[in-house]
C-alpha positions in Angstrom: 23.9 25.6 -53.9 21.8 22.8 -55.6 20.7 20.0 -53.5 22.1 16.7 -54.5 19.7 13.8 -55.4 19.1 11.1 -53.1 16.3 8.4 -52.9 14.5 10.6 -50.4 14.5 13.8 -52.3 14.1 12.7 -55.8 10.8 14.9 -56.2 12.5 17.8 -54.7 15.2 17.5 -57.2 12.8 17.3 -60.1 11.0 20.2 -58.9 14.1 22.3 -58.5 15.3 21.3 -62.0 12.0 22.4 -63.6 12.1 25.7 -61.7 8.9 25.0 -59.8 10.4 25.8 -56.3 13.5 27.5 -55.4 16.4 26.3 -53.1 15.4 28.8 -50.3 11.6 27.3 -50.5 13.0 23.8 -50.3 15.2 24.6 -47.3 12.4 26.1 -45.5 10.1 23.1 -46.2 12.9 20.6 -45.1 13.2 22.6 -41.9 9.5 22.4 -41.3 9.4 18.8 -42.2 11.8 18.0 -39.2 9.4 19.6 -37.1 6.2 18.0 -38.2 5.2 14.5 -39.7 3.9 16.2 -42.9 5.5 15.1 -46.4 7.6 17.5 -48.1 5.2 18.0 -50.9 2.2 18.7 -48.6 4.3 21.5 -47.0 5.2 23.0 -50.4 1.6 23.0 -51.3 0.3 24.1 -47.9 2.6 27.1 -47.9 1.7 28.0 -51.4 5.2 27.6 -52.7 4.1 25.1 -55.2 1.5 26.3 -57.7 -1.4 23.8 -57.9 -1.8 23.9 -61.8 1.9 23.4 -62.1 1.9 20.5 -59.6 -0.9 18.8 -61.5 0.9 19.3 -64.8 4.3 18.2 -63.3 2.9 14.8 -62.1 1.0 14.2 -65.2 3.9 14.8 -67.4 6.6 13.1 -65.3 4.6 9.9 -64.1 1.7 9.7 -66.5 -0.9 10.0 -63.7 -4.4 10.9 -64.7 -6.2 13.8 -63.3 -9.8 13.8 -61.8 -12.2 16.5 -60.8 -13.9 16.0 -57.5 -16.2 18.7 -57.6 -19.8 17.4 -57.2 -18.3 13.9 -57.3 -20.4 11.4 -55.4 -18.5 9.0 -53.4 -20.3 6.0 -51.9 -20.2 6.1 -48.1 -18.7 2.5 -47.9 -15.7 3.6 -50.1 -14.6 5.8 -47.4 -14.2 2.9 -45.2 -11.3 1.6 -47.3 -8.9 4.1 -45.8 -9.1 5.3 -42.2 -9.8 8.9 -41.8 -6.4 9.5 -39.8 -4.4 8.3 -42.8 -6.6 10.2 -45.3 -6.1 13.5 -43.5 -2.5 13.0 -42.6 -1.5 12.4 -46.3 -4.2 14.7 -47.7 -5.9 12.0 -50.0 -9.3 10.3 -50.6 -10.6 7.1 -51.9 -12.9 7.9 -55.0 -14.3 4.6 -56.1 -13.7 0.7 -56.1 -12.9 -0.4 -59.6 -12.8 -4.0 -60.7 -9.0 -3.9 -60.7 -8.3 -1.8 -57.5 -9.1 1.1 -55.4 -8.9 4.7 -57.1 -7.3 7.1 -54.8 -7.1 11.0 -55.2 -3.8 12.2 -53.8 -1.4 15.1 -54.0 1.8 13.0 -54.4 1.3 9.9 -56.3 5.0 9.3 -56.5 5.1 8.2 -52.8 5.8 4.4 -53.2 6.0 4.0 -49.5 2.6 5.4 -49.0 1.1 3.5 -51.9 2.5 0.3 -50.5 0.9 1.1 -47.1 -2.4 1.8 -48.6 -2.1 -1.5 -50.6 -1.5 -3.4 -47.4 -4.5 -1.6 -45.8 -7.0 -2.1 -48.6 -5.7 -5.4 -49.7 -5.9 -4.8 -53.4 -4.2 -2.5 -55.9 -4.1 1.2 -55.5 -4.7 3.4 -58.7 -3.5 6.9 -57.8 -5.1 10.0 -59.5 -4.4 13.6 -59.4 -6.9 16.0 -57.9 -6.8 19.7 -56.9 -5.8 20.1 -53.2 -9.0 22.3 -52.5 -11.1 19.6 -53.9 -9.4 16.9 -51.9 -9.9 19.1 -48.8 -13.6 19.5 -49.6 -14.0 15.7 -49.7 -12.2 15.3 -46.5 -14.7 17.5 -44.9 -17.2 14.8 -45.8 -15.2 12.0 -44.6 -16.9 10.0 -41.7 -15.3 10.2 -38.3 -14.0 6.9 -36.7 -17.3 6.8 -34.6 -19.6 7.5 -37.6 -17.9 5.0 -39.8 -19.2 2.2 -37.8 -22.7 3.2 -38.6 -22.1 3.1 -42.4 -23.6 -0.2 -43.8 -23.3 -1.7 -47.2 -21.0 -4.3 -48.7 -17.5 -3.3 -50.1 -17.7 -4.5 -53.6 -15.6 -7.5 -54.4 -12.3 -7.6 -56.1 -12.2 -9.1 -59.6 -9.0 -11.3 -59.6 -9.3 -12.2 -63.3 -8.9 -8.5 -64.4 -5.8 -8.1 -62.3 -4.1 -11.3 -63.6 -5.3 -10.7 -67.2 -4.1 -7.1 -67.3 -0.7 -8.4 -66.7 -0.5 -11.6 -68.8 -2.6 -10.3 -71.8 0.2 -8.7 -73.7 2.8 -11.3 -73.2 0.4 -14.3 -74.0 -1.0 -12.6 -77.1 2.3 -11.5 -78.3 3.8 -15.0 -77.9 0.7 -16.5 -79.6 1.4 -14.1 -82.7 4.9 -15.1 -83.0 3.9 -18.8 -82.7 1.1 -18.3 -85.3 3.3 -16.6 -87.8 6.0 -19.4 -87.5 3.2 -22.1 -88.1 1.9 -20.3 -91.0 5.2 -20.1 -92.6 6.0 -23.7 -91.7 2.7 -25.5 -92.7 0.6 -23.2 -94.8 1.0 -23.6 -98.6 -0.7 -20.4 -99.6 1.8 -18.3 -97.2 4.8 -20.4 -98.4 3.9 -19.6 -102.1 3.5 -16.0 -101.6 6.8 -15.8 -99.7 8.6 -17.6 -102.5 7.2 -15.2 -105.1 8.3 -12.2 -103.2 11.8 -13.5 -102.2 12.6 -14.6 -105.7 12.6 -10.8 -106.5 15.6 -10.3 -104.2 19.0 -10.7 -105.9 20.8 -12.7 -103.1 20.3 -15.1 -100.3 21.2 -12.4 -97.7 18.6 -10.1 -99.2 16.0 -12.9 -99.0 16.7 -13.6 -95.3 16.5 -9.9 -94.7 13.0 -9.7 -96.5 11.7 -12.6 -94.6 12.8 -11.1 -91.4 11.3 -7.8 -92.3 7.8 -9.5 -93.1 8.0 -11.4 -89.8 8.8 -8.3 -87.8 6.2 -6.2 -89.5 3.4 -8.8 -89.0 4.4 -9.3 -85.4 4.5 -5.4 -84.8 1.1 -4.7 -86.3 -0.4 -7.5 -84.1 1.3 -6.1 -80.9 0.0 -2.6 -81.6 -3.4 -3.9 -82.1 -3.2 -6.1 -78.9 -2.0 -2.9 -77.0 -5.0 -0.9 -78.0 -7.4 -3.9 -77.1 -5.7 -4.2 -73.7 -6.1 -0.4 -73.1 -9.8 -0.6 -74.0 -10.5 -3.5 -72.0 -8.4 -3.1 -68.8 -7.7 0.4 -68.2 -10.0 2.3 -65.7 -12.5 -0.6 -65.4 -15.1 0.3 -62.9 -18.1 -1.5 -61.5 -21.3 -1.1 -63.3 -24.3 0.3 -61.8 -26.5 -2.2 -59.9 -29.6 -1.0 -61.9 -27.8 -1.6 -65.3 -26.7 -5.2 -64.2 -30.1 -6.1 -63.0 -30.9 -8.8 -60.5 -28.1 -10.9 -58.9 -26.9 -13.9 -61.0 -26.8 -17.7 -60.1 -23.4 -18.9 -59.5 -24.6 -22.4 -60.6 -25.8 -21.0 -63.8 -22.6 -19.0 -64.5 -20.4 -22.0 -63.7 -22.2 -24.2 -66.1 -21.9 -21.5 -68.8 -18.5 -21.0 -68.0 -17.7 -24.7 -68.5 -19.6 -25.2 -71.7 -19.1 -21.8 -73.3 -16.6 -19.9 -71.4 -14.1 -19.8 -74.3 -16.7 -17.7 -76.1 -17.2 -15.3 -73.2 -20.8 -16.5 -72.5 -20.3 -16.6 -68.8 -19.0 -13.1 -68.8 -22.0 -11.8 -70.8 -24.3 -13.5 -68.3 -22.5 -11.8 -65.4 -23.0 -8.4 -67.0 -19.4 -7.8 -68.3 -20.1 -6.6 -71.8 -16.5 -5.5 -72.7 -15.0 -8.5 -71.1 -17.3 -10.6 -73.1 -16.3 -9.1 -76.4 -12.6 -9.4 -75.5 -13.0 -13.2 -74.4 -14.8 -13.9 -77.4 -12.3 -12.4 -79.9 -9.4 -14.1 -78.1 -11.2 -17.4 -77.7 -11.0 -17.1 -74.0 -7.3 -15.9 -74.2 -6.3 -19.2 -75.8 -8.0 -21.3 -73.0 -6.3 -19.4 -70.2 -8.9 -17.1 -69.3 -11.6 -19.8 -69.8 -9.9 -22.1 -67.2 -9.4 -19.1 -64.9 -13.0 -18.1 -64.8 -14.1 -21.7 -64.3 -11.8 -21.9 -61.3 -12.9 -18.4 -59.9 -16.6 -19.4 -60.3 -16.0 -22.9 -58.7 -14.4 -21.2 -55.5 -17.1 -18.3 -55.5 -14.3 -15.6 -56.1 -15.9 -13.9 -59.1 -18.7 -11.3 -58.5 -21.1 -10.0 -61.1 -20.4 -6.9 -63.0 -21.9 -4.7 -60.2 -19.4 -6.3 -57.5 -22.1 -8.3 -55.9 -21.6 -11.9 -54.7 -23.4 -14.6 -56.7 -26.4 -16.4 -55.3 
């Protein structure tokens, strides 16, 4: 008999529907889950009832979670400190790197929203789940420092860049609204655009057709702009990671950065000075995201909340 879907067994239902596990395998896993504190997916993987390649393809297809290879992956010792070893071993996951907009965590079940919320509370920033082979996760867990050895690990945890998080959320709405406003202003006040529209609308036989043509031009213009901004957002904000210290060079002066931000932040000069090359180009092209990014960076620098491109505090 098929299992009915509930909030707690959504993944099991999807796995059953796709034929990745059988009802008997699920029943056995549910019985074992009652006897242990392991997740259902961990049990299915551990018992070999869920093929590794099929698991990776399943989560990538269903949830759009990217995969990562942990073979020969160098993980900075201080990154391990982000998540306690007891939690990492229990849920079979490992932190991989600290990005500007969150902590990348390789895990078996990236659909576990309760676990993601717990990790977010522990880390204090966004969790960016990725998929990895279980054997690779196990190999990294073998290198995980114990509770005692963790105290001996020194090195600063690289600071979080709050501007990236905020702008990654606000970028599309602001730029889309700006395009709508810009198109309406062009139609209302630009004589060249008005002349072009009049010439093209005169070719239509009726008032209704003219309104349809005007709406079509409006929607097409806005649609092209939105697609362009979507691509730019992906290039600028997806998978941003801290640059290598050697590439960024010496630590930057907060006073200098603040002066550059006030005087030329709308052109991205402050981001260039701090080593953010991609962010500099985006800030330049959007004129400081119509001033919002400009003001945000001035505030972050004034409150010493913005690190350089290597995640280091400014001097």
